[in-house]
C-alpha positions, 0 to 999 in steps of 0.5 A, spaced: 500 499 499 505 504 501 511 505 497 515 509 500 521 506 497 520 510 491 520 516 495 527 515 499 530 512 491 531 520 489 533 521 496 538 517 496 541 519 490 547 520 488 548 527 487 552 529 480 555 536 482 559 534 489 558 527 487 556 524 494 551 520 497 546 525 499 544 521 504 537 520 510 535 524 515 529 524 519 527 531 516 527 527 509 523 521 511 518 525 514 517 529 508 516 522 504 511 521 508 507 528 508 507 526 500 504 521 501 498 524 506 498 529 502 496 524 495 492 520 500 487 525 502 486 528 495 486 521 492 479 520 499 476 528 498 474 528 490 471 521 492 466 526 496 465 531 492 459 529 489 457 529 495 451 534 500 454 538 506 453 533 511 455 528 508 461 531 505 464 533 510 463 527 514 467 524 508 472 530 509 474 527 516 475 520 515 479 521 509 483 526 513 483 521 518 484 515 513 491 520 510 493 521 516 494 513 518 497 512 511 502 519 514 504 515 521 504 508 516 510 512 513 512 513 519 513 507 522 516 506 515 521 510 516 523 509 523 526 502 520 531 506 516 533 510 519 538 505 522 541 507 514 542 514 517 548 517 519 546 519 525 541 514 526 538 514 534 537 522 532 534 520 525 529 515 530 526 520 535 524 526 531 521 521 527 518 518 532 515 525 535 513 525 529 509 519 530 507 521 536 505 528 533 500 525 526 497 519 532 495 524 536 491 527 529 489 521 528 485 519 534 482 528 534 479 526 527 477 520 528 473 523 535 471 529 531 468 524 526 464 519 532 460 525 534 458 529 527 456 521 524 452 522 532 449 528 530 446 527 523 
């Protein structure tokens, strides 16, 4: 489902100017995960465009929560890839902090979805 390797291949390419390997870093892994979130949220939100107002808002909340779950999965995959980074401990700490933040966003979106669904 998640193809983080495609994004990491671009990151790990050899820089033609300096001839050095562009190393893995927490920032590059996080940016890849955010890119996957945007991609999945865009796909999910397109499916909501034809719905009425209340259904559309529920659909958008669900799409955003699902896209955030994809981001968490990509970050967890990136956490395993931190072993290849120069400073693997710092990489792990940054990604774990981001996983915690995004997981709390998922929980918040799920609670908002449950509340909104009760009102509909």
